[in-house]
C-alpha positions in Angstrom: 185.9 23.7 -72.5 189.1 25.6 -73.1 188.6 29.4 -73.5 189.4 30.8 -76.9 192.1 33.5 -76.9 191.0 37.1 -77.2 192.5 40.3 -78.7 193.5 41.2 -75.1 195.3 37.9 -74.7 197.1 38.4 -78.0 198.1 41.9 -77.0 199.5 40.7 -73.7 201.4 37.8 -75.2 202.9 40.0 -78.0 203.6 42.9 -75.5 201.9 45.5 -77.6 198.6 47.4 -77.4 195.3 46.1 -78.4 195.2 48.9 -81.1 198.4 47.5 -82.6 197.0 44.0 -82.7 193.9 45.4 -84.5 196.1 47.1 -87.1 198.1 43.9 -87.7 195.2 41.6 -88.0 193.3 44.0 -90.4 196.4 44.9 -92.4 196.1 48.6 -91.5 198.9 51.1 -92.0 201.2 52.6 -89.3 202.5 49.4 -87.8 206.1 48.3 -87.7 207.4 45.1 -89.1 208.7 44.2 -85.6 205.2 44.6 -84.2 203.7 42.5 -87.0 206.2 39.7 -86.3 205.5 39.8 -82.5 201.7 39.7 -83.0 202.0 36.9 -85.6 204.2 34.8 -83.4 202.0 35.3 -80.4 199.0 34.3 -82.3 200.7 31.0 -83.3 201.6 30.3 -79.7 198.1 31.0 -78.4 196.3 29.3 -81.3 194.6 32.5 -82.3 193.2 32.2 -85.9 195.1 34.4 -88.3 193.8 35.8 -91.6 195.2 33.7 -94.4 197.9 36.2 -95.6 199.2 36.6 -92.1 199.2 32.8 -91.5 201.2 32.3 -94.6 203.7 35.0 -93.5 203.9 33.5 -90.0 204.7 30.1 -91.4 207.2 31.3 -93.9 210.8 30.0 -93.5 209.8 27.8 -90.5 211.2 24.3 -90.6 208.4 21.7 -90.9 208.7 18.8 -88.5 206.6 15.7 -88.0 206.5 14.7 -84.3 204.8 11.5 -83.0 203.4 10.7 -79.6 202.1 7.4 -78.1 200.1 7.4 -74.9 197.8 4.8 -73.3 194.5 4.8 -71.4 192.7 7.0 -73.8 189.7 7.4 -71.7 191.4 8.5 -68.4 191.4 12.1 -67.4 195.2 12.2 -66.8 196.0 11.0 -70.3 193.4 13.2 -72.0 195.0 16.2 -70.3 198.4 14.9 -71.3 197.3 14.8 -75.0 195.9 18.3 -74.7 199.1 19.7 -73.2 201.2 18.1 -76.0 199.0 19.8 -78.5 199.4 23.2 -76.7 203.2 22.8 -76.5 203.4 22.0 -80.2 201.3 25.0 -81.1 203.3 27.3 -78.9 206.4 26.9 -81.1 206.7 29.9 -83.4 210.1 28.8 -84.7 209.0 25.6 -86.4 205.8 24.2 -88.0 205.0 21.0 -86.2 202.7 18.3 -87.7 201.5 16.5 -84.6 200.7 12.8 -84.8 199.2 11.3 -81.7 198.2 7.6 -81.1 197.0 5.6 -78.1 198.1 2.1 -77.3 195.1 -0.3 -77.0 196.5 -1.8 -73.9 199.6 -2.0 -71.7 200.9 -5.0 -73.6 204.5 -4.5 -75.0 203.2 -5.6 -78.4 200.6 -2.8 -78.5 203.1 -0.2 -77.6 205.5 -1.5 -80.2 202.7 -1.5 -82.8 201.8 2.1 -82.3 205.4 3.4 -82.2 206.2 1.5 -85.4 203.1 3.0 -87.0 204.6 6.5 -86.5 208.2 5.6 -87.5 207.5 5.9 -91.2 206.4 9.5 -91.0 207.9 11.1 -87.9 211.4 12.3 -87.3 211.1 12.1 -83.5 208.7 10.1 -81.3 207.9 10.2 -77.6 205.9 7.4 -75.9 204.8 5.9 -72.7 205.7 2.2 -72.4 206.5 -0.7 -70.2 210.0 -2.1 -69.7 210.4 -5.1 -72.1 213.0 -6.4 -74.4 210.7 -5.8 -77.5 210.6 -2.1 -76.7 214.3 -1.9 -76.0 215.0 -3.6 -79.3 212.6 -1.2 -81.1 214.5 1.8 -79.6 217.7 0.4 -81.0 216.1 0.0 -84.4 214.8 3.5 -84.5 218.2 4.9 -83.4 219.8 3.2 -86.4 217.2 4.8 -88.6 218.0 8.2 -87.2 214.6 8.5 -85.4 214.9 10.0 -81.9 212.8 8.1 -79.4 212.0 9.6 -76.0 210.6 7.7 -73.0 207.7 9.3 -71.1 207.0 8.8 -67.4 208.8 5.4 -67.4 212.3 5.0 -68.9 211.6 2.0 -71.1 214.2 2.8 -73.9 217.2 3.2 -71.7 220.5 4.0 -73.4 219.0 3.2 -76.8 216.6 6.1 -76.6 217.2 9.9 -76.7 216.3 10.4 -73.1 213.7 10.1 -70.3 211.1 12.8 -69.7 209.2 12.6 -66.4 209.6 12.7 -62.6 212.4 11.5 -60.5 210.6 8.4 -59.4 212.9 7.5 -56.5 212.3 11.0 -55.1 208.6 10.7 -55.6 208.6 7.5 -53.5 210.7 9.1 -50.7 208.3 12.0 -50.6 205.4 9.6 -50.2 207.4 7.9 -47.4 208.0 11.3 -45.7 204.3 12.1 -45.7 203.4 8.6 -44.4 206.0 9.0 -41.6 204.8 12.4 -40.7 201.2 11.3 -40.4 201.8 8.0 -38.6 203.7 8.5 -35.3 203.1 5.0 -33.7 204.0 1.5 -34.8 201.5 0.8 -37.6 201.1 -1.2 -40.8 201.0 0.4 -44.3 200.6 -1.1 -47.8 201.8 -0.1 -51.3 200.4 -0.8 -54.7 202.4 -0.9 -58.0 200.9 -1.4 -61.5 203.1 -4.4 -62.3 206.7 -5.7 -62.7 207.2 -4.0 -66.1 206.7 -0.5 -64.8 210.2 0.1 -63.5 209.4 3.7 -62.6 206.9 2.5 -60.1 209.4 0.0 -58.8 211.7 3.0 -58.2 208.8 4.7 -56.3 208.3 1.7 -54.2 212.1 1.5 -53.4 212.1 5.2 -52.4 209.1 4.7 -50.2 210.4 1.7 -48.4 213.9 3.2 -48.1 212.7 6.4 -46.5 210.6 4.5 -43.9 213.4 2.1 -43.2 215.7 5.0 -42.6 213.5 7.4 -40.7 210.4 5.6 -39.5 211.3 1.9 -38.8 208.3 1.8 -36.4 206.1 1.5 -39.6 205.8 -2.0 -41.1 205.4 -2.0 -44.9 203.3 -5.1 -46.0 204.2 -7.1 -49.0 203.7 -5.1 -52.2 200.4 -5.6 -54.1 200.1 -5.5 -57.9 197.0 -3.8 -59.2 197.7 -3.7 -62.9 196.7 -0.1 -62.7 193.0 -0.9 -62.9 190.2 0.6 -60.7 188.4 -2.7 -60.1 191.4 -4.7 -59.1 192.6 -1.9 -56.7 189.1 -1.7 -55.2 189.0 -5.5 -54.6 192.6 -5.6 -53.3 192.0 -2.7 -50.9 188.9 -4.3 -49.5 190.9 -7.5 -49.0 193.7 -5.6 -47.2 191.3 -3.9 -44.9 189.7 -7.2 -44.0 193.0 -9.0 -43.4 194.5 -5.9 -41.6 191.7 -4.0 -39.9 194.3 -1.8 -38.3 195.8 -0.7 -41.6 197.0 2.9 -41.2 198.3 3.9 -44.6 198.2 3.1 -48.3 200.4 4.3 -51.1 199.2 3.8 -54.7 202.4 4.3 -56.7 200.8 4.1 -60.1 197.3 4.0 -61.6 194.1 2.6 -60.1 193.8 5.0 -57.2 190.0 5.4 -57.9 189.5 1.8 -56.6 191.3 2.6 -53.3 189.3 5.7 -52.8 186.0 3.9 -53.4 187.0 1.1 -51.0 187.9 3.5 -48.2 184.7 5.5 -48.7 182.7 2.4 -48.2 184.6 1.0 -45.1 186.4 3.7 -43.2 185.7 7.2 -41.9 187.4 10.1 -43.7 191.0 10.7 -42.5 191.2 7.3 -40.9 193.7 5.8 -43.4 196.6 7.9 -44.8 196.1 7.5 -48.6 198.8 8.9 -50.9 198.2 8.8 -54.7 199.5 10.3 -58.0 198.0 12.8 -60.3 195.3 15.4 -59.6 192.1 14.3 -61.3 188.4 15.0 -60.5 188.4 11.8 -58.4 191.5 12.6 -56.4 190.5 16.3 -56.1 187.2 15.3 -54.5 188.8 12.8 -52.2 191.3 15.4 -51.1 188.5 17.8 -50.3 186.7 15.0 -48.4 189.9 14.0 -46.6 190.0 10.4 -48.0 193.2 11.3 -49.8 196.0 12.8 -47.7 198.4 13.9 -50.5 198.5 13.9 -54.3 201.8 14.1 -56.1 201.1 15.4 -59.7 203.2 15.5 -62.8 203.5 19.1 -64.1 202.2 18.2 -67.6 202.5 21.8 -68.9 206.2 21.9 -68.0 206.8 18.4 -69.1 205.3 18.9 -72.5 207.1 22.2 -73.1 210.5 20.5 -72.2 209.7 17.5 -74.3 208.9 19.4 -77.4 212.0 21.5 -76.9 214.1 18.4 -76.7 212.4 16.7 -79.7 212.8 19.8 -81.9 216.5 20.0 -80.8 217.0 16.3 -81.7 215.5 16.7 -85.2 217.4 19.9 -86.0 220.7 18.7 -84.5 220.9 21.5 -81.9 223.4 21.1 -79.2 224.0 23.1 -76.0 221.3 24.5 -73.8 220.3 23.3 -70.3 220.9 19.6 -69.6 217.9 17.3 -69.3 216.5 17.2 -65.8 213.8 15.2 -64.0 210.8 17.2 -63.1 209.6 18.0 -59.6 206.1 16.8 -58.6 203.5 19.2 -57.6 202.1 18.4 -54.2 198.5 18.9 -53.3 197.0 18.6 -49.8 193.4 18.9 -48.6 193.7 22.6 -47.9 195.2 23.4 -51.3 192.4 22.3 -53.5 
């Protein structure tokens, strides 16, 4: 459970003393207008509950924006944390009042993503979504652009030039980093395998390309088997990993470029000693953290969700308010976790 902010947290965020915070919250005398504003804005950022008069003052003159978000896999830890970080980033903005509207796609079908994005289009001035690469989503991005609604692609650039930008990792670099780790660990001629979620996740295709290109360039002693599609599901990844291990008992490495890593971890736990197969996965979750500690996972490459969501909300607000300038959009760097760092 997330810890509620305290007076001490509020004082630190506002860069004032706890006594000043107390005077502001209780409307006591001997406090400057500057201090009152700093405390009020810090409370908005931290989600600290303000007395009604202060809340009204804090919200005064702030533009009101309605921002929409579509994610998928509602029950997965990663997307639950993603949703929580979006909410935190929206609450942290003291310059605008954001009405947050968040929906989850029922599946990875293009039609389900389109349905949820369209459901937000009537009430939101900017939308950010995960989604697969498909003509229906590209067409939707074009429709929204004509309506003046900014659409941002999350994690996978499905909107292309019709959208307002991609927010996520440099997927080619992620794949090459996985290749570097695989080559570092495997010094002899060996076989490795790679899983992708499917042909419609172009970001994962870029990871596979980066992975293969690094090994081809720097470690051609390593043979990469034909790519396996796991539909980002635990069960299919589990069954496919068992099949790979049966057909290739000498398999030395496995890179899961998208979701479904839990299945690979479970299969290795059942059939191989710890540290026998180099397993590289994405996103730090309770499952991957435990597998790192037990040395069934060699490296986790995680999306910095706090940084991503802060950047995303900044770009969405800027798009709605017509702001120009500022730093150019940039792909984020993954956070790398190894067995000794968890």
